[in-house]
C-alpha positions in Angstrom: 0.0 0.0 -0.1 1.2 3.4 -0.8 1.4 5.7 2.0 -0.5 8.6 0.3 -3.3 6.1 -0.5 -3.3 4.6 3.0 -3.6 8.4 4.4 -6.4 9.1 2.0 -8.0 6.0 3.3 -7.6 7.1 6.9 -9.1 10.8 6.3 -12.1 9.2 4.4 -12.8 6.7 7.1 -12.5 9.5 10.1 -15.0 11.5 7.8 -17.2 8.7 8.3 -16.6 8.1 11.9 -14.9 4.8 11.5 -12.4 5.1 14.0 -12.0 1.3 14.4 -11.2 0.9 10.5 -9.0 3.7 11.1 -6.9 2.3 13.8 -6.2 -0.9 11.5 -5.3 0.9 8.9 -2.8 2.8 10.9 -1.5 -0.5 11.9 -1.0 -1.5 8.5 0.9 1.7 7.5 3.2 1.2 10.6 3.9 -2.3 9.6 4.6 -1.1 6.1 7.2 1.6 7.8 9.0 -1.0 9.7 9.3 -3.2 6.6 10.7 -0.5 4.5 13.1 0.6 7.3 14.3 -3.1 7.5 14.7 -3.3 3.8 16.6 0.1 4.0 18.8 -1.2 6.4 19.6 -4.1 4.7 20.0 -2.7 1.5 22.6 0.3 3.1 24.7 -2.6 4.8 24.9 -4.2 1.2 25.9 -1.0 -0.5 28.7 -0.4 2.3 29.9 -4.1 1.8 30.1 -3.6 -1.8 31.8 -0.1 -1.7 34.7 -1.5 0.9 35.2 -4.7 -1.5 35.6 -2.1 -4.5 38.0 0.0 -2.3 39.9 -3.0 -1.2 40.2 -4.1 -5.2 41.5 -0.7 -6.0 44.4 -1.2 -3.6 45.7 -4.5 -5.3 48.2 -4.8 -8.0 49.2 -7.8 -9.9 52.6 -9.0 -9.8 52.6 -12.4 -11.7 51.5 -15.0 -10.4 50.1 -13.1 -7.3 48.0 -10.0 -5.8 49.9 -7.6 -3.7 48.3 -5.1 -1.8 50.2 -1.8 -2.3 52.8 -1.5 0.1 52.5 -5.1 1.6 54.8 -7.7 0.8 52.5 -10.5 1.4 50.9 -12.0 -1.7 47.1 -12.6 -1.8 45.9 -16.0 -3.7 45.2 -15.6 -7.2 41.7 -17.0 -7.0 
């Protein structure tokens, strides 16, 4: 449910004096917000993880047959 549509439904129900239905719609909107917040948190976490991986990848240089992190003498596995 889009939040704007849900808001309009609540306003219409209030005009009709249907307070129980309004409470149900408010609960639905709260649940939708919690779901969106959870999804947003997971997506931000994934973006940070991918960003960190890209930054790390940018610090590697290939010296056959291994990858080395710039300024580090220990090689990384080529796989």
